C-alpha positions in Angstrom: -69.0 42.1 114.1 -69.5 43.3 117.7 -66.6 42.4 120.0 -66.7 42.6 123.8 -63.4 44.3 124.7 -63.3 42.7 128.1 -63.2 39.3 126.5 -60.4 40.0 124.0 -57.8 37.2 124.2 -54.1 37.8 123.7 -53.5 34.8 121.5 -55.8 32.5 119.5 -56.3 28.8 119.8 -55.8 28.4 116.1 -58.0 27.9 113.0 -58.3 24.1 113.6 -60.3 24.9 116.7 -62.4 27.4 114.8 -60.7 30.5 116.4 -60.1 33.6 114.2 -56.6 35.0 115.0 -57.7 38.5 113.9 -60.1 38.5 116.9 -57.2 38.3 119.3 -54.9 41.1 120.3 -51.4 39.8 119.5 -52.0 38.1 116.1 -54.0 41.2 115.0 -51.1 43.5 116.1 -48.7 41.3 114.0 -50.9 41.8 110.9 -51.2 45.5 111.5 -47.4 45.9 111.8 -46.9 43.9 108.5 -49.5 46.2 106.7 -47.8 49.3 108.1 -44.3 48.3 107.2 -45.3 47.0 103.7 -47.2 50.2 102.8 -44.5 52.6 104.1 -41.7 50.8 102.4 -43.5 50.5 99.2 -44.3 54.3 99.2 -40.7 55.0 100.2 -39.6 53.1 97.1 -41.9 55.1 94.9 -40.8 58.4 96.4 -37.1 57.6 96.2 -36.6 59.3 92.8 -38.1 62.5 94.3 -35.5 62.3 97.1 -38.2 62.6 99.8 -37.4 61.7 103.4 -38.8 58.4 104.7 -41.2 60.2 107.2 -43.3 61.4 104.2 -43.8 57.8 103.0 -44.6 56.6 106.5 -47.3 59.3 107.1 -48.7 58.7 103.6 -48.8 54.9 104.4 -50.9 55.6 107.5 -53.2 57.9 105.5 -53.6 55.2 102.8 -54.6 52.6 105.5 -56.8 55.1 107.3 -60.2 56.6 106.7 -59.0 58.7 103.8 -58.5 55.7 101.5 -58.7 52.0 102.4 -60.3 52.8 105.7 -63.4 54.0 104.0 -64.3 50.3 103.5 -66.0 49.2 106.7 -65.2 45.6 106.2 -61.4 46.4 105.8 -61.5 48.5 109.1 -63.5 45.8 111.0 -61.1 43.1 109.8 -57.7 44.8 110.3 -58.2 48.0 112.4 -61.2 47.5 114.7 -61.7 50.2 117.3 -60.8 47.9 120.2 -57.3 47.4 118.7 -56.5 51.2 118.5 -55.2 51.6 122.1 -53.0 48.5 121.7 -51.4 49.8 118.4 -51.0 53.3 119.8 -49.4 52.0 123.0 -46.8 50.0 121.1 -46.2 53.0 118.8 -45.8 55.3 121.8 -43.1 53.0 123.2 -41.3 53.5 119.9 -41.8 57.3 120.1 -40.5 57.3 123.7 -37.2 55.6 122.8 -36.8 57.6 119.6 -37.0 60.8 121.5 -34.4 59.4 123.9 -32.1 58.7 120.9 -32.7 62.3 119.6 -31.7 63.7 123.1 -28.8 61.3 123.2 -27.4 62.5 119.9 -28.0 66.2 120.5 -24.9 67.7 122.0 -25.6 70.8 123.9 -21.9 71.8 124.2 -21.7 71.7 120.4 -24.5 74.3 120.2 -22.5 76.7 122.2 -19.9 76.9 119.4 -22.4 77.5 116.6 -22.3 81.3 116.9 -24.8 84.1 117.2 -25.7 84.0 113.5 -27.4 80.6 113.7 -29.1 81.6 117.0 -30.5 84.8 115.4 -31.7 82.9 112.3 -33.4 80.3 114.6 -35.0 83.0 116.7 -36.4 84.8 113.6 -37.6 81.5 112.2 -39.6 80.8 115.3 -40.9 84.3 116.2 -42.5 85.3 112.9 -44.4 82.0 112.1 -45.4 81.8 115.8 -46.8 85.3 115.7 -48.6 84.6 112.4 -49.9 81.4 113.8 -51.2 83.2 116.9 -52.9 85.8 114.7 -54.8 83.2 112.5 -55.6 81.1 115.6 -58.4 83.7 116.3 -60.0 82.6 113.1 -59.1 78.9 113.3 -60.5 78.5 116.8 -64.0 79.1 115.5 -63.5 76.0 113.3 -62.6 74.0 116.4 -65.5 75.3 118.5 -68.0 74.1 115.9 -67.7 70.6 117.4 -66.7 71.5 121.0 -65.6 74.4 123.0 -63.2 72.4 125.2 -59.9 74.0 124.1 -58.7 76.9 126.2 -57.8 79.9 124.1 -54.2 80.2 125.2 -53.6 76.5 124.9 -55.0 76.5 121.3 -52.9 79.5 120.5 -49.7 77.8 121.7 -50.5 74.6 119.8 -51.1 76.4 116.5 -48.0 78.6 117.0 -45.8 75.7 117.8 -47.2 73.6 114.8 -46.4 76.4 112.4 -42.9 77.4 113.8 -41.3 73.9 114.1 -38.3 72.8 112.1 -37.7 69.0 112.1 -34.0 68.6 112.8 -33.8 64.8 112.0 -35.7 65.2 108.7 -33.6 68.3 107.8 -30.4 66.4 108.4 -31.5 63.7 106.0 -32.5 66.2 103.3 -29.2 68.1 103.6 -27.2 64.9 103.3 -29.0 63.7 100.2 -28.6 67.1 98.6 -24.8 67.2 99.4 -25.2 70.3 101.5 -24.0 69.0 104.9 -20.6 70.6 104.7 -21.6 73.8 103.0 -22.1 77.0 104.9 -25.8 76.8 104.2 -26.1 73.3 105.5 -24.1 74.1 108.7 -26.1 77.2 109.4 -29.4 75.4 108.8 -28.4 72.5 111.1 -27.4 74.8 113.9 -30.5 76.9 113.6 -32.7 73.8 113.5 -31.1 72.4 116.7 -32.0 75.7 118.5 -35.4 75.6 117.0 -36.0 72.0 118.2 -35.2 72.9 121.8 -37.4 76.0 121.7 -40.2 73.9 120.2 -40.0 71.4 123.1 -40.1 74.2 125.6 -43.2 75.8 124.0 -44.9 72.4 123.7 -44.3 71.7 127.4 -45.8 75.1 128.1 -48.8 74.3 125.9 -49.4 71.0 127.6 -49.0 72.5 131.0 -51.7 75.2 130.4 -55.1 74.3 131.7 -57.8 73.4 129.2 -61.3 72.3 129.7 -60.6 68.9 128.2 -62.1 65.7 129.6 -65.3 67.7 130.4 -63.6 69.6 133.2 -65.1 73.1 132.6 -63.4 74.8 135.5 -59.7 74.2 136.1 -57.7 76.3 138.4 -54.9 78.3 136.7 -52.6 77.3 139.6 -52.4 73.8 138.1 -50.4 75.0 135.2 -48.0 76.8 137.5 -47.5 73.6 139.6 -47.0 71.6 136.4 -44.3 74.1 135.1 -42.6 74.2 138.5 -42.6 70.4 138.7 -41.1 70.2 135.1 -38.4 72.7 136.0 -37.6 70.7 139.1 -37.4 67.5 137.1 -34.9 69.0 134.6 -32.7 70.4 137.5 -32.8 67.0 139.2 -31.8 65.2 136.0 -28.9 67.5 135.2 -27.5 68.0 138.6 -28.0 64.6 140.2 -28.8 61.9 137.6 -26.2 63.2 135.0 -23.2 62.8 137.5 -24.5 59.4 138.4 -24.7 58.3 134.8 -21.2 59.8 134.2 -19.8 57.7 137.1 -21.6 54.6 135.8 -20.2 55.0 132.3 -16.6 55.5 133.7 -17.1 52.4 135.9 -18.0 50.3 132.9 -15.4 52.0 130.7 -14.5 50.0 127.6 -17.3 47.5 128.1 -21.0 47.4 127.4 -22.2 45.6 130.6 -25.8 44.2 130.6 -26.5 46.0 133.8 -25.5 49.3 132.3 -27.9 48.8 129.3 -30.7 47.7 131.5 -30.2 50.7 133.8 -30.3 53.1 130.8 -33.4 51.6 129.3 -35.1 51.6 132.7 -34.1 55.3 133.1 -35.9 56.1 129.9 -39.1 54.5 131.1 -38.9 56.0 134.6 -38.3 59.5 133.2 -41.2 59.2 130.9 -43.5 58.0 133.7 -42.4 60.9 136.0 -43.1 63.6 133.4 -46.5 62.0 132.6 -47.2 61.9 136.3 -46.6 65.6 136.8 -48.8 66.5 133.8 -46.3 66.7 131.0 -46.2 64.2 128.2 -43.9 61.2 128.8 -41.8 62.0 125.7 -40.3 65.0 127.6 -38.8 62.7 130.3 -37.3 60.5 127.6 -35.8 63.4 125.7 -34.3 65.0 128.9 -32.8 61.7 129.9 -31.2 61.4 126.5 -29.7 64.9 126.9 -28.0 64.1 130.2 -26.2 61.0 128.9 -22.5 62.0 128.5 -21.5 62.3 124.8 -17.8 61.7 125.3 -16.4 58.3 124.6 -18.0 55.4 122.8 -20.8 54.6 125.2 -23.5 56.8 123.5 -22.5 55.5 120.1 -22.6 51.9 121.2 -25.9 52.4 123.0 -27.4 53.8 119.8 -26.2 50.8 117.8 -27.9 48.5 120.3 -31.4 49.9 120.2 -31.9 52.1 117.1 -32.6 49.4 114.5 -35.5 48.0 116.5 -36.9 51.4 117.4 -36.6 53.2 114.1 -37.1 50.2 111.9 -40.1 48.7 113.5 -41.7 50.8 116.3 -41.4 54.3 115.0 -43.1 53.6 111.7 -46.1 52.5 113.8 -46.3 55.9 115.3 -46.2 57.7 112.0 -48.8 55.2 110.6 -51.1 55.7 113.7 -51.0 59.4 113.0 -52.0 58.7 109.4 -54.8 56.4 110.6 -56.3 59.2 112.6 -56.1 61.6 109.6 -59.3 61.7 107.6 -58.7 64.0 104.6 -62.4 63.6 103.8 -63.1 65.8 106.8 -61.7 68.7 104.7 -64.9 69.5 102.9 -66.2 72.5 101.2 -64.6 75.8 100.1 -64.2 77.0 103.7 -62.2 73.9 104.8 -60.0 74.1 101.7 -59.6 77.8 102.2 -58.4 77.1 105.8 -55.9 74.5 104.5 -54.5 77.1 102.0 -54.4 79.7 104.7 -52.5 77.4 107.1 -50.0 76.3 104.5 -49.3 79.8 103.2 -49.0 81.2 106.7 -46.5 78.4 107.7 -44.4 78.9 104.6 -44.5 82.7 104.7 -43.6 82.9 108.3 -40.7 80.5 108.1 -39.3 81.5 104.7 -39.7 85.3 105.2 -38.5 85.3 108.8 -35.4 83.2 108.1 -34.7 85.1 104.8 -34.8 88.6 106.4 -32.6 87.6 109.4 -30.1 85.8 107.1 -29.9 88.9 104.9 -29.2 91.0 108.0 -26.4 88.6 108.9 -24.8 89.4 105.5 -25.6 86.0 103.9 -26.1 86.2 100.1 -29.7 86.4 98.9 -29.8 83.0 97.3 -28.4 81.3 100.3 -30.7 83.2 102.6 -33.7 82.1 100.5 -32.4 78.5 100.6 -32.2 78.7 104.4 -35.8 79.8 104.5 -37.0 76.7 102.6 -34.8 74.4 104.6 -36.1 75.7 107.9 -39.6 75.1 106.6 -39.1 71.4 106.9 -41.6 69.6 109.2 -41.7 66.0 110.4 -41.5 64.1 113.7 -41.9 67.0 116.1 -44.8 68.3 114.1 -46.7 65.0 114.4 -46.0 64.8 118.1 -47.5 68.2 118.6 -50.5 67.4 116.6 -51.1 64.1 118.3 -50.8 65.7 121.7 -53.2 68.4 120.6 -55.7 65.8 119.5 -55.3 63.9 122.7 -55.9 67.0 124.8 -59.0 67.8 122.7 -57.4 71.0 121.5 -57.7 70.0 117.8 -60.7 68.4 116.3 -60.5 65.9 113.5 -60.8 68.5 110.7 -58.1 70.7 112.1 -55.9 67.7 112.8 -56.2 66.6 109.2 -55.5 70.1 107.9 -52.3 70.4 110.0 -51.1 66.9 109.0 -51.5 67.8 105.3 -49.7 71.1 105.9 -46.8 69.2 107.4 -46.7 66.9 104.4 -46.8 69.7 101.9 -44.1 71.8 103.5 -41.8 68.8 103.9 -42.5 67.6 100.3 -41.7 71.0 98.8 -38.3 71.4 100.6 -36.1 69.2 98.3 -37.4 70.5 94.9 -37.4 74.1 96.1 -33.8 73.9 97.3 -32.6 72.1 94.2 -34.2 74.8 92.0 -32.8 77.7 94.1 -29.4 76.7 95.3 -26.7 74.9 93.4 -23.3 75.0 95.3 -20.3 75.3 93.1 -18.3 72.5 94.8 -18.2 70.3 97.8 -16.2 71.2 100.8 -15.5 74.9 100.2 -12.5 76.7 98.8 -9.0 75.8 99.9 -6.8 78.8 100.0 -3.8 76.7 99.3 -5.3 74.7 96.4 -3.2 76.3 93.7 -0.1 77.3 95.6 3.0 75.5 96.8 5.3 74.3 94.1 6.3 70.6 94.6 3.5 70.0 97.1 1.9 66.6 96.8 -1.8 66.4 97.5 -3.4 63.1 98.5 -7.1 62.5 99.4 -7.3 59.5 101.8 -10.8 58.1 102.4 -11.2 56.0 105.6 -14.1 54.0 107.1 -12.5 52.8 110.4 -9.4 53.4 112.5 -8.0 50.2 111.1 -7.3 52.0 107.8 -5.1 54.7 109.4 -1.7 53.0 109.8 -1.7 51.7 106.2 -2.6 55.1 104.9 0.2 56.6 107.0 2.7 54.1 105.5 1.6 55.0 102.0 1.8 58.7 102.6 5.2 58.5 104.2 6.5 56.5 101.2 5.8 59.6 99.1 7.6 61.9 101.5 10.2 64.0 99.6 12.9 66.3 100.6 12.1 68.8 98.0 8.4 69.2 98.7 5.7 68.6 101.3 2.7 66.4 101.4 -0.8 67.6 102.1 -3.1 64.9 103.2 -6.9 65.3 103.1 -8.5 62.6 105.3 -12.1 62.0 104.4 -14.1 59.9 106.9 -16.8 58.0 104.8 -20.0 57.4 106.7 -23.0 55.7 105.1 -26.2 57.7 105.4 -29.0 55.4 106.7 -32.6 55.8 107.5 -31.9 55.7 111.2 -31.5 58.3 114.0 -27.8 57.8 114.1 -27.6 60.0 111.0 -28.2 62.8 113.4 -25.0 62.2 115.2 -23.2 61.9 111.9 -24.6 65.2 110.9 -23.4 66.8 114.2 -19.9 65.6 113.5 -19.7 67.2 110.1 -20.4 70.7 111.3 -16.8 71.6 111.8 -15.8 69.8 108.6 -12.4 70.7 107.2 -11.7 73.5 109.7 -8.0 73.4 110.7 -6.9 73.5 114.4 -10.6 73.3 115.5 -9.6 71.0 118.4 -7.4 73.7 119.8 -10.2 76.2 119.7 -12.9 73.9 121.0 -11.2 71.7 123.6 -14.5 70.3 124.8 -15.5 69.0 121.4 -15.2 65.2 121.3 -13.2 63.8 118.4 -13.6 60.5 116.8 -11.0 57.7 116.8 -9.8 58.5 113.3 -8.9 62.1 114.2 -7.3 60.9 117.4 -5.1 58.4 115.5 -3.9 61.0 113.0 -3.3 63.5 115.9 -1.1 60.9 117.6 0.8 60.4 114.4 1.4 64.2 114.0 2.8 64.3 117.5 5.3 61.4 117.1 6.4 61.9 113.5 9.8 63.2 112.5 9.9 67.0 112.3 11.6 66.7 108.9 8.5 65.1 107.4 6.5 67.9 105.8 3.0 66.4 106.0 0.0 68.5 106.7 -3.3 66.8 107.5 -6.8 68.2 107.0 -10.0 66.3 108.1 -13.2 66.1 106.1 -16.3 64.0 106.5 -18.8 62.6 104.0 -22.3 61.4 105.1 -23.9 60.0 102.0 -25.9 57.1 100.6 -23.6 54.5 99.0 -25.0 55.3 95.5 -23.9 58.9 95.6 -20.9 58.8 97.9 -18.5 58.9 94.9 -19.8 62.4 94.1 -18.4 63.7 97.4 -15.0 62.0 96.8 -14.6 63.1 93.2 -15.7 66.7 93.9 -13.3 67.1 96.7 -10.5 65.5 94.7 -11.1 67.9 91.8 -11.5 71.0 93.9 -8.4 70.3 96.0 -6.4 69.3 92.9 -5.2 66.1 94.5 -2.7 63.8 92.8 -4.2 60.5 94.1 -7.3 59.2 95.9 -6.9 56.4 98.4 -10.0 54.4 99.2 -10.3 51.7 101.9 -11.0 48.1 100.7 -14.7 47.9 99.7 -16.9 44.9 100.4 -20.6 44.1 99.7 -22.5 47.3 98.9 -19.5 49.5 99.3 -18.0 48.1 96.1 -20.2 50.4 94.1 -18.4 53.4 95.7 -15.0 52.1 94.5 -16.2 51.4 91.0 -17.8 54.8 90.5 -14.9 56.6 91.9 -12.6 54.8 89.5 -14.9 55.7 86.6 -15.4 59.3 87.5 -12.2 60.6 89.2 -9.8 62.9 87.3 -6.8 61.6 89.1 -5.2 58.4 90.3 -7.4 56.2 92.5 -6.0 53.9 95.2 -8.1 51.2 97.0 -6.5 50.2 100.2 -6.7 46.5 101.2 -5.4 45.4 104.5 -5.9 42.6 106.9 -4.0 43.7 110.0 -2.9 47.3 110.3 0.2 47.6 112.5 2.4 50.6 113.1 4.2 52.3 110.3 7.3 50.3 109.6 8.6 52.9 107.1 9.1 55.4 109.8 10.2 53.0 112.5 13.9 53.3 111.7 14.4 49.6 111.0 16.4 50.3 107.9 15.5 50.9 104.3 12.4 49.3 102.8 12.2 47.8 99.4 9.7 48.7 96.7 9.5 46.8 93.4 8.1 48.4 90.2 7.0 45.9 87.6 7.3 47.2 84.0 6.2 45.3 80.9 4.8 48.2 78.9 1.6 50.2 78.4 0.0 53.2 80.0 -0.6 51.5 83.3 3.0 50.5 83.7 4.1 54.0 82.8 2.0 55.2 85.6 3.7 52.7 87.9 7.0 54.2 86.9 5.8 57.7 87.9 4.7 56.4 91.3 8.0 54.6 91.8 10.0 57.7 91.0 8.1 59.6 93.7 8.8 56.9 96.3 12.4 56.9 95.3 12.7 60.4 96.7 12.3 58.9 100.2 15.7 58.0 101.6 14.1 55.2 103.6 13.0 53.4 100.5 15.0 51.4 97.9 13.1 51.2 94.6 13.8 48.3 92.2 12.7 48.5 88.6 11.8 45.0 87.5 11.7 45.2 83.7 10.3 42.1 82.0 10.8 41.4 78.3 7.8 39.3 77.3 6.5 39.6 73.7 3.2 38.1 74.7 2.6 40.7 77.3 4.3 43.7 75.9 2.5 46.9 74.8 1.8 47.4 71.0 4.6 48.5 68.8 3.4 52.0 68.6 3.8 52.4 72.4 7.3 50.9 72.6 9.0 54.2 71.9 6.8 55.8 74.6 7.7 53.0 77.0 11.4 53.5 76.4 11.1 57.2 76.9 9.3 56.6 80.2 12.0 54.3 81.4 14.7 56.8 80.5 12.8 59.6 82.3 12.5 57.3 85.4 16.3 56.8 85.4 16.9 60.5 85.0 14.6 61.5 87.9 16.1 58.8 90.1 19.7 59.8 89.3 21.8 59.9 92.5 19.2 58.0 94.4 19.2 54.4 95.7 17.5 52.7 92.8 18.1 49.2 91.4 17.4 48.1 87.9 16.9 44.5 86.8 16.3 43.3 83.2 14.5 39.9 83.3 13.5 37.9 80.3 10.6 35.6 80.9 8.8 34.9 77.6 5.2 33.6 77.6 4.8 32.7 81.3 3.1 34.8 83.9 4.1 32.3 86.5 7.8 33.0 85.7 7.2 36.7 86.1 5.6 36.1 89.5 8.5 33.8 90.5 11.0 36.4 89.4 9.3 39.1 91.4 9.5 36.9 94.5 13.3 36.7 94.5 13.6 39.5 96.9 11.4 40.5 99.9 9.6 43.7 99.0 7.5 45.8 101.3 5.5 47.0 98.3 5.2 45.7 94.7 3.8 48.1 92.1 2.1 46.3 89.2 0.4 47.7 86.1 -0.8 44.5 84.6 -3.8 42.8 86.3 -2.9 39.4 84.8 0.5 39.6 86.4 -1.2 40.5 89.7 -3.5 37.5 89.5 -0.5 35.2 88.9 1.4 36.9 91.6 -1.3 36.1 94.1 -1.6 32.5 92.8 2.1 32.1 93.8 1.2 32.7 97.4 2.4 36.3 97.6 -0.9 37.6 99.1 0.9 38.9 102.2 3.1 41.2 100.2 1.7 44.7 99.8 0.8 45.6 96.2 0.0 48.8 94.3 -1.9 47.9 91.2 -2.5 50.3 88.4 -6.1 49.8 87.5 -7.5 51.0 84.2 -7.1 54.3 82.3 -9.4 56.5 80.4 -9.1 58.1 77.0 -7.9 61.4 78.5 -4.8 59.7 79.9 -6.1 59.3 83.5 -4.6 56.6 85.6 -6.2 54.6 88.4 -4.3 52.8 91.1 -5.3 50.2 93.6 -3.4 49.7 96.8 -3.2 46.2 98.2 -2.5 44.5 101.5 -0.6 46.2 104.4 0.8 49.1 102.5 
């Protein structure tokens, strides 16, 4: 059907008036968005077992809808993707790209790059120079393929586009792959992330240069070389203006609205993104450069940037950005790659891109004394393509530098190199353990090691109370604090990745004073400053960025490698419950789940007098573990431990365990000899309610229970406000699991 573009309506009058909604701009856009989201999500589901990043599914979804597959049906194209709708779809997609690049700039901390070291910079430089040089070399051959259709591309412009396309490393995609492979906190992962960040910045600079160079596009056969100079000078002036004038203004604005997220501040920021994009487009650079630079100048300290990301990232990355990837796929016609020559060019481009990245990175990493296997792993990781690659290719197509055949070849190259990253790294590199070696893991007699996992600052006071309750005079406590962050398919994963690069390094805040810390580290830092000097508690910070389905691997690996005595988890709700369950099932030590409603200051260390802890003992392995925990708490002079021993034949352990139970009680008394420990023998036969009532005779700060039925009855008696430590399950190899309840 022939449609007059000038008569296109925004909305239809409805089918009852005989109007087809698909002939109107907005209803057709809605249908296109639905098709794109459905195809990309479906392919992402299919590729999930292969651990492929979402960008691969989104590009493949666009290719599936484009002329390579469904788009070969003319009726399908005329119905859902007519030519007149292309500018509308691409305009909406470009808005998503604009704000996504703003988010990338917002989460890229330039000050953090200054602390990454010369090694990462050297690896990034080698990973750019060799593939760029190889790309420039083969561009002499590839340019003939472009000039079959038109000779519009300037030689230097084409050379730069090919060089940039082959030398790019996609930082957001790499961050996702590293997180899924559990390599974020390894030396390989940290080096790859730092090198990719340098690579990203260099790619943007080279791309700006390529855009600024004059070409004969748009049928302008003679363009003055002075134009590119003016474009570059204007671009440099824009960057200087943004960093020296707009950045102080934004810093003042954020301070003015400190602690709040005022509507005017949000509107000002969003308007700044659009204005910056318009200015760079006005001077001859692509609008995405303005958005990216504006994101760079937003101050990274404080919570403003994090809260800003939370406000806009879901809409941008969940809805608009897939449209950009899909629009790239819609322009990709794999059928243009015909004949032996075209497939030979594709093989040449893929092999050149892989060889340049992998060999360049490998050789430089070896020169930096990195082991061969890790160096080769770095090469494959740095070969990851993605968002920036597609941006380069789309700009090259818009500028008439790349024809449809070359565009399709380079898109397929980006897909192949990204797809091969995960299986290649899995085959080559298998780290021994998560988190690196701890030089003190096996030393220090009497040292108690606890791994505390936290999700928010609200968990910190309760964890401190629990750790202080284990404080002893004859040994110290080493606390590993692991901040659990869910890995999501959103750009905020980039900021999570940035925060893990100093993972587990002690005293890093003293060495890097400019590095911003999160609220959890600040809370523990405050505690270290105010605690009693006699309390021998050492704190180390770790971070885990993982999907909920695999987060337990991080926790269990750290616990095993650090040889911790107990794991403390925050209270898990909704999807997080799978983390709790899998940690309980797989950990080789005690597991504690912290459940709190309101976290106040630590009352154990406040000097308000001794605190009471009740240990419930009926019999069985779980109760014997409760005795062990109680004996450790009894070492704290600020805690009075009461052993509540109930004689109930209906609840007692089997006869074969009675002797073991008696021995455990005697061992408890022996360990607590000379300490403030009370012992009550209570006979409450056949009634859980009587046990719960007996437990409530005294006000306890903490009640340790080994029997879950007793716990249920205890809560039914209205004791939900009393902190509980519940022994939960035990495996055949005598492992014990513990759960910590309210307000420990």
